[in-house]
BAVEX-97306 format. One line per field, with one value per residue (C-alpha): residue number from 1; x, z, y negated. Coordinates in nm, 2 decimals. Layout:
<mipas>
kenu <- NUM  ...
xx <- X  ...
zz <- Z  ...
yy <- Y  ...
</mipas>
This chain:
<mipas>
kenu <- 1  2  3  4  5  6  7  8  9  10  11  12  13  14  15  16  17  18  19  20  21  22  23  24  25  26  27  28  29  30  31  32  33  34  35  36  37  38  39  40  41  42  43  44  45  46  47  48  49  50  51  52  53  54  55  56  57  58  59  60  61  62  63  64  65  66  67  68  69  70  71  72  73  74  75  76  77  78  79  80  81  82  83  84  85  86  87  88  89  90  91  92  93  94  95  96  97  98  99  100  101  102  103  104  105  106  107  108  109  110  111  112  113  114  115  116  117  118  119  120  121  122  123  124  125  126  127  128  129  130  131  132  133  134  135  136  137  138  139  140  141  142  143  144  145  146  147  148  149  150  151  152  153  154  155  156  157  158  159  160  161  162  163  164  165  166  167  168  169  170  171  172  173  174  175  176  177  178  179  180  181  182  183  184  185  186  187  188  189  190  191  192  193  194  195  196  197  198  199  200  201  202  203  204  205  206  207  208  209  210  211  212  213  214  215  216  217  218  219  220  221  222  223  224  225  226  227  228  229  230  231  232  233  234  235  236  237  238  239  240  241  242  243  244  245  246  247  248  249  250  251  252  253  254  255  256  257  258  259  260  261  262  263  264  265  266  267  268  269  270  271  272  273  274  275  276  277  278  279  280  281  282  283  284  285  286  287  288  289  290  291  292  293  294  295  296  297  298  299  300  301  302  303  304  305  306  307  308  309  310  311  312  313  314  315  316  317  318  319  320  321  322  323  324  325  326  327  328  329  330  331  332  333  334  335  336  337  338  339  340  341  342  343  344  345  346  347  348  349  350  351  352  353  354  355  356  357  358  359  360  361  362  363  364  365  366  367  368  369  370  371  372  373  374  375  376  377  378  379  380  381  382  383  384  385  386  387  388  389  390  391  392  393  394  395  396  397  398  399  400  401  402  403  404  405  406  407  408  409  410  411  412  413  414  415  416  417  418  419  420  421  422  423  424  425  426  427  428  429  430  431  432  433  434  435  436  437  438  439  440  441  442  443  444  445  446  447  448  449  450  451  452  453  454  455  456  457  458  459  460  461  462  463  464  465  466  467  468  469  470  471  472  473  474  475  476  477  478  479  480  481  482  483  484  485  486  487  488
xx <- -17.33  -17.04  -16.71  -16.82  -16.74  -16.49  -16.34  -16.46  -16.21  -16.21  -16.09  -15.81  -15.69  -15.69  -15.49  -15.24  -15.20  -15.13  -14.88  -14.69  -14.71  -14.54  -14.24  -14.01  -14.04  -13.84  -13.53  -13.56  -13.59  -13.76  -14.12  -14.40  -14.76  -14.94  -15.32  -15.48  -15.83  -16.13  -16.50  -16.62  -16.51  -16.24  -15.98  -15.78  -15.68  -15.56  -15.37  -15.18  -15.10  -14.99  -14.78  -14.61  -14.54  -14.39  -14.16  -14.04  -14.02  -13.79  -14.04  -13.94  -14.07  -13.95  -14.16  -14.03  -13.70  -13.52  -13.59  -13.53  -13.19  -13.09  -13.07  -13.30  -13.09  -13.38  -13.73  -13.86  -14.16  -14.11  -14.35  -14.59  -14.52  -14.88  -14.88  -15.25  -15.35  -15.40  -15.14  -15.24  -15.26  -15.03  -14.90  -15.26  -15.38  -15.08  -15.15  -15.51  -15.41  -15.14  -15.25  -15.40  -15.75  -15.63  -15.90  -15.92  -15.89  -16.21  -16.31  -16.16  -16.38  -16.16  -15.87  -15.51  -15.16  -14.83  -14.49  -14.23  -13.87  -13.68  -13.30  -13.18  -12.90  -12.96  -12.92  -12.64  -12.44  -12.53  -12.41  -12.10  -11.96  -12.09  -12.21  -11.98  -12.02  -12.18  -12.43  -12.44  -12.14  -11.98  -12.15  -12.46  -12.72  -13.05  -13.37  -13.74  -14.03  -14.37  -14.66  -14.98  -15.33  -15.62  -15.98  -16.33  -16.42  -16.76  -16.61  -16.48  -16.83  -16.86  -16.60  -16.84  -17.06  -16.81  -16.93  -17.30  -17.56  -17.84  -18.10  -17.88  -17.79  -18.15  -18.27  -18.00  -18.05  -18.43  -18.41  -18.19  -18.42  -18.71  -18.52  -18.40  -18.29  -18.32  -18.70  -18.84  -18.57  -18.64  -19.02  -19.04  -18.84  -19.05  -19.36  -19.23  -19.17  -19.54  -19.62  -19.42  -19.43  -19.07  -19.20  -19.33  -19.15  -18.84  -18.88  -18.58  -18.79  -18.90  -18.54  -18.41  -18.69  -18.62  -18.25  -18.30  -18.53  -18.30  -17.99  -18.17  -18.23  -17.87  -17.76  -18.01  -17.86  -17.52  -17.63  -17.48  -17.62  -17.71  -17.37  -17.46  -17.18  -17.31  -17.45  -17.36  -17.33  -17.08  -17.06  -17.42  -17.29  -16.98  -17.02  -16.72  -16.70  -16.97  -17.25  -17.55  -17.40  -17.65  -17.43  -17.53  -17.90  -18.04  -18.19  -18.30  -18.62  -18.83  -18.75  -18.93  -19.02  -18.81  -18.61  -18.73  -18.87  -18.65  -18.68  -18.84  -18.75  -18.61  -18.39  -18.26  -18.18  -18.00  -17.79  -17.69  -17.59  -17.36  -17.23  -17.16  -16.95  -16.77  -16.70  -16.67  -16.60  -16.37  -16.13  -16.11  -16.03  -15.77  -15.59  -15.58  -15.64  -15.52  -15.15  -15.10  -14.79  -14.92  -15.27  -15.39  -15.76  -15.87  -16.20  -16.41  -16.51  -16.61  -16.86  -17.02  -17.04  -17.22  -17.48  -17.54  -17.52  -17.70  -17.44  -17.15  -17.29  -17.34  -16.98  -16.86  -17.07  -16.95  -16.58  -16.61  -16.77  -16.52  -16.21  -16.32  -16.23  -15.87  -15.58  -15.39  -15.14  -14.77  -14.59  -14.36  -14.13  -14.39  -14.68  -14.46  -14.43  -14.77  -15.02  -14.89  -15.07  -15.07  -14.85  -14.91  -15.24  -15.29  -15.64  -15.63  -15.91  -15.88  -15.94  -15.78  -15.71  -16.08  -16.02  -15.78  -15.50  -15.65  -15.94  -15.72  -15.70  -16.08  -16.10  -15.87  -16.07  -16.38  -16.20  -16.08  -16.44  -16.55  -16.28  -16.27  -16.39  -16.15  -15.87  -15.91  -15.93  -15.60  -15.42  -15.54  -15.39  -15.06  -15.06  -14.92  -15.20  -15.20  -15.45  -15.39  -15.57  -15.41  -15.44  -15.24  -15.27  -15.34  -15.58  -15.61  -15.40  -15.47  -15.58  -15.77  -16.12  -16.30  -16.65  -16.84  -16.50  -16.37  -16.07  -16.14  -15.90  -16.01  -15.90  -15.86  -15.87  -16.03  -16.36  -16.44  -16.66  -17.02  -16.97  -17.22  -17.21  -17.46  -17.63  -17.30  -17.19  -16.82  -16.65  -16.35  -16.10  -16.14  -16.00  -16.24  -16.16  -16.42  -16.46  -16.58  -16.71  -16.60  -16.58  -16.73  -16.48  -16.66  -16.63  -16.94  -17.15  -17.09  -17.29  -17.60  -17.80  -17.82  -17.58  -17.25  -17.29  -17.01  -16.97  -16.75  -16.66  -16.48  -16.16  -15.95  -15.61  -15.32  -15.12  -14.77  -14.48  -14.27  -14.03  -14.23  -14.38  -14.75  -14.82  -14.98  -15.06  -14.89  -14.81  -14.46  -14.59  -14.81  -14.50  -14.31  -14.58  -14.60  -14.24  -14.02  -13.89  -13.83  -13.59  -13.40
zz <- -1.98  -2.19  -2.11  -1.77  -1.56  -1.28  -1.04  -0.67  -0.42  -0.24  -0.56  -0.60  -0.24  -0.32  -0.63  -0.43  -0.20  -0.49  -0.62  -0.29  -0.28  -0.61  -0.53  -0.50  -0.87  -0.93  -0.80  -1.01  -1.38  -1.56  -1.66  -1.86  -1.79  -2.13  -2.11  -2.41  -2.40  -2.63  -2.62  -2.71  -3.06  -3.09  -3.11  -2.79  -2.77  -3.14  -3.09  -2.78  -2.95  -3.27  -3.08  -2.86  -3.16  -3.36  -3.07  -2.98  -3.34  -3.45  -3.72  -3.97  -3.85  -4.05  -3.86  -3.52  -3.50  -3.24  -3.44  -3.78  -3.66  -3.51  -3.16  -3.00  -2.88  -2.80  -2.66  -2.43  -2.23  -1.85  -1.55  -1.50  -1.16  -1.03  -0.95  -0.87  -1.23  -1.47  -1.75  -2.09  -2.30  -2.57  -2.68  -2.70  -2.90  -3.14  -3.19  -3.27  -3.52  -3.70  -3.65  -3.93  -3.87  -3.86  -3.65  -3.44  -3.06  -2.85  -2.71  -2.36  -2.08  -1.78  -1.69  -1.77  -1.80  -1.97  -1.97  -2.24  -2.16  -2.43  -2.43  -2.63  -2.70  -2.66  -2.98  -2.81  -2.74  -3.09  -3.26  -3.04  -3.21  -3.00  -3.30  -3.46  -3.76  -3.54  -3.40  -3.09  -2.86  -2.57  -2.28  -2.27  -2.30  -2.12  -2.06  -2.05  -1.93  -2.09  -1.86  -2.05  -1.91  -2.11  -1.99  -2.14  -2.33  -2.16  -1.82  -1.95  -1.98  -1.60  -1.54  -1.59  -1.32  -1.06  -1.11  -1.10  -0.84  -0.89  -0.99  -1.23  -1.40  -1.41  -1.56  -1.84  -1.91  -1.94  -2.15  -2.40  -2.39  -2.53  -2.84  -3.18  -3.21  -2.83  -2.82  -2.94  -2.77  -2.43  -2.47  -2.26  -1.98  -1.98  -1.97  -1.67  -1.48  -1.51  -1.32  -1.01  -0.72  -0.63  -0.29  -0.21  0.01  -0.17  -0.34  -0.46  -0.73  -0.86  -0.85  -1.05  -1.30  -1.37  -1.40  -1.65  -1.87  -1.86  -1.94  -2.24  -2.38  -2.34  -2.52  -2.80  -2.85  -2.89  -3.16  -3.51  -3.73  -3.44  -3.29  -3.00  -2.75  -2.45  -2.27  -1.90  -1.67  -1.86  -1.62  -1.71  -2.06  -1.94  -1.57  -1.55  -1.20  -1.07  -1.25  -1.03  -0.76  -0.59  -0.69  -1.05  -0.97  -1.01  -1.28  -1.35  -1.20  -1.27  -1.04  -0.70  -0.49  -0.18  -0.04  -0.10  0.21  0.40  0.29  -0.04  -0.39  -0.47  -0.17  -0.26  -0.61  -0.49  -0.24  -0.50  -0.75  -0.48  -0.40  -0.77  -0.78  -0.45  -0.49  -0.87  -1.06  -0.82  -0.76  -1.13  -1.19  -0.91  -0.99  -1.37  -1.49  -1.23  -1.29  -1.67  -1.85  -2.20  -2.34  -2.66  -2.73  -2.99  -3.18  -3.41  -3.64  -3.92  -3.69  -3.59  -3.96  -4.04  -3.77  -3.91  -3.78  -3.45  -3.37  -3.46  -3.23  -2.96  -2.99  -2.96  -2.64  -2.49  -2.55  -2.43  -2.10  -2.05  -2.12  -1.90  -1.61  -1.73  -1.60  -1.90  -1.94  -1.89  -1.59  -1.34  -1.10  -0.82  -1.04  -1.16  -0.79  -0.65  -0.93  -1.28  -1.59  -1.93  -2.12  -2.47  -2.61  -2.93  -3.08  -3.33  -3.58  -3.60  -3.89  -4.14  -4.35  -4.44  -4.66  -4.93  -4.81  -5.02  -4.77  -4.45  -4.44  -4.45  -4.17  -3.96  -4.02  -3.90  -3.60  -3.52  -3.51  -3.29  -3.03  -3.07  -2.71  -2.56  -2.79  -2.69  -2.32  -2.35  -2.54  -2.29  -2.01  -2.18  -2.33  -2.67  -2.89  -3.22  -3.44  -3.68  -3.89  -3.80  -3.83  -3.57  -3.78  -4.15  -4.31  -4.65  -4.95  -5.19  -5.54  -5.83  -5.95  -6.27  -6.24  -6.54  -6.71  -6.41  -6.20  -5.83  -5.54  -5.36  -5.11  -5.12  -4.85  -4.74  -4.57  -4.26  -4.32  -4.33  -4.42  -4.68  -4.95  -5.23  -5.18  -5.18  -4.87  -4.84  -4.74  -4.56  -4.82  -5.13  -5.16  -5.28  -5.40  -5.37  -5.34  -4.99  -5.08  -5.02  -4.69  -4.72  -4.80  -4.54  -4.20  -4.08  -4.31  -4.07  -3.81  -4.02  -4.31  -4.45  -4.33  -4.52  -4.79  -4.70  -4.73  -4.48  -4.45  -4.16  -4.30  -4.18  -4.03  -4.28  -4.37  -4.24  -4.29  -4.00  -3.89  -4.05  -3.86  -3.88  -4.11  -3.98  -4.08  -3.90  -3.59  -3.61  -3.61  -3.31  -3.12  -3.22  -3.09  -2.76  -2.67  -2.94  -2.72  -2.43  -2.63  -2.77
yy <- 3.86  3.99  3.84  3.72  4.03  4.01  4.26  4.22  4.11  4.45  4.61  4.36  4.43  4.81  4.74  4.54  4.84  5.07  4.82  4.83  5.21  5.22  5.00  5.31  5.35  5.02  5.19  5.51  5.56  5.27  5.35  5.19  5.27  5.28  5.27  5.44  5.31  5.37  5.45  5.80  5.92  5.66  5.93  5.90  6.27  6.27  5.94  6.07  6.40  6.22  5.96  6.22  6.45  6.16  6.08  6.43  6.56  6.28  6.18  5.91  5.58  5.29  5.04  5.14  4.96  5.17  5.49  5.33  5.21  5.54  5.41  5.67  5.96  6.18  6.22  6.49  6.57  6.53  6.58  6.29  6.12  6.20  6.57  6.55  6.49  6.78  6.79  6.66  6.98  6.85  7.20  7.33  7.03  7.05  7.43  7.35  7.09  7.29  7.65  7.87  7.74  7.37  7.20  6.88  6.91  6.90  6.56  6.49  6.62  6.55  6.32  6.43  6.28  6.33  6.15  6.12  6.02  5.83  5.82  5.52  5.28  4.91  4.70  4.50  4.81  4.95  4.64  4.63  4.94  5.23  5.41  5.67  5.91  6.17  5.93  5.71  5.76  5.58  5.41  5.19  5.47  5.40  5.59  5.49  5.69  5.64  5.75  5.81  5.91  6.05  6.05  6.07  5.76  5.75  5.68  5.35  5.22  5.21  4.94  4.65  4.79  4.68  4.32  4.41  4.50  4.75  4.49  4.30  4.63  4.75  4.42  4.43  4.79  4.77  4.45  4.64  4.93  4.73  4.62  4.76  5.12  5.17  5.09  5.42  5.62  5.47  5.49  5.80  5.65  5.33  5.54  5.73  5.41  5.32  5.64  5.57  5.32  5.21  5.11  5.45  5.70  5.84  6.17  6.37  6.54  6.19  6.06  6.36  6.34  5.98  6.03  6.32  6.12  5.82  6.03  6.19  5.84  5.76  6.06  6.00  5.65  5.80  6.05  6.06  5.79  5.56  5.51  5.28  5.21  5.01  5.31  5.29  5.48  5.67  5.96  6.04  6.13  6.31  6.39  6.63  6.78  6.55  6.74  6.74  6.51  6.28  5.99  6.06  6.08  5.73  5.52  5.16  5.02  4.72  4.43  4.39  4.09  4.10  4.38  4.74  4.91  5.14  5.50  5.40  5.53  5.19  5.19  5.54  5.43  5.11  5.32  5.58  5.30  5.15  5.49  5.55  5.24  5.30  5.68  5.71  5.39  5.20  5.48  5.54  5.17  5.15  5.47  5.44  5.08  4.83  4.89  4.90  4.76  4.81  4.85  5.03  4.98  5.23  5.14  5.35  5.07  5.30  5.49  5.17  5.05  5.38  5.29  4.95  4.59  4.68  4.94  4.70  4.43  4.69  4.80  4.44  4.39  4.71  4.63  4.27  4.39  4.68  4.48  4.20  4.43  4.47  4.28  4.14  3.85  3.76  3.90  3.73  3.91  3.90  4.01  4.30  4.40  4.34  4.32  4.39  4.29  4.45  4.21  4.36  4.46  4.65  4.67  4.96  5.06  5.44  5.68  5.44  5.75  5.76  5.45  5.36  5.14  4.85  4.83  4.83  4.45  4.43  4.70  4.49  4.17  4.34  4.47  4.12  4.00  4.29  4.23  3.85  3.77  4.02  3.90  3.53  3.62  3.83  3.55  3.28  3.49  3.51  3.86  3.93  4.07  4.25  4.44  4.73  4.98  5.32  5.70  5.88  6.19  6.14  6.40  6.25  6.13  5.85  5.91  5.74  5.85  5.74  5.62  5.48  5.40  5.22  5.35  5.33  5.36  5.68  5.93  6.31  6.57  6.91  6.84  7.04  7.35  7.25  6.89  6.77  6.49  6.43  6.76  6.96  7.16  7.22  7.54  7.41  7.53  7.31  6.96  6.69  6.33  6.06  5.69  5.60  5.26  4.90  4.72  4.36  4.09  3.88  4.06  3.87  4.09  4.38  4.20  4.11  4.22  4.57  4.84  4.85  5.13  5.38  5.75  5.93  6.30  6.47  6.62  6.90  6.82  6.81  7.11  7.08  7.33  7.44  7.17  6.89  6.60  6.52  6.23  5.91  5.55  5.27  5.47  5.34  4.98  5.05  5.18  4.88  4.65  4.84  4.92  4.78  4.50  4.73  4.93  4.63
</mipas>
């Protein structure tokens, strides 16, 4: 059930080992591990690119106290401490966003990392008179390294599997496959199950056929207009370098009475499920989630709203299960050494630039309902929690449009080439202004009744001149929530 997942003891011991291995960092440059988490299409790559660009380009950020007060002396890219991880392609992503063709970066297909080092003046030193006409001078300068890891959002869906066995996962998956939007999409897979005997001798051809049909159903659930989120195993949707590996060749089965016979198809599926957890999911958790200092959870609320109440409820379920695997809460000296927790959590509804700012409060209210279980769990553990509607890179501007004599708050931007609205297909060059619709005043409506009537377009990135910073919405507030106190 959502919210009831826990991490097995073996994983906790592995986490402790990693904590001890990292003790050397306590005596070097201070660092914060920032987890940027979000399911597929939540905008992690764009968020990281926008955040790093805002820091290194000296963007104006009135909501980020250290920058607004002039206490940040500089920000620069530095090597990430884990040399085994590919580098996050910041420069390539920025060139894609700002080049002549102005496009959005491709979705993340592999794990990568980047670090930014901030040089800053503490507020105490700053107020003590260490600021001169030419800027900050004297002693008291400090540095802080921000370590950020990017990874495919699909992989995040696997964390709840750590607390499940094969038969529990199978029962839950097949129960959902018989309901709502999933029912017709999983019909071919349910039909395939009637044609096999799980107790029969294992056949690699049968295992591969079942896994292929099951994966196709998962992909159909994720398609545009459906927007379902609870689609584990995530590596089936984004396998990376595990494409074709036996660990990704399993599928759920109907429950059996007693243990499956040795050498049977059921025994093969069970073994591969456990191998998937041990060889794929657990290392991912231990290496990248068990030792986070701050947590950003990006949520594509608008995409779920387009899919209707079932998609919104599915997003809530997926996030609750995923975040139950995270360690959050207040830290003590010992917990910092051996098993640190994410002491601050920011839930962020992305793509806020697709709405007029007058709707942002409603967007945040809907997000609060979607993450309510994870929110309460984090607060109960002692973590500081906040919520915000953001756009790491703003692609629109706000305007007014007239409709039937009424002036409506609207947005304007250049739709991507091929986008369609009301029978019109856009060429990627002409700006259009339109009213996207109203979010419900009562957030509960997003979970029941008819889908919220909204219209969304994919816009091209903004045009920025040389030397200008990319515009955003509340990225400064997000930074203040995450690291403001650390720079005080």
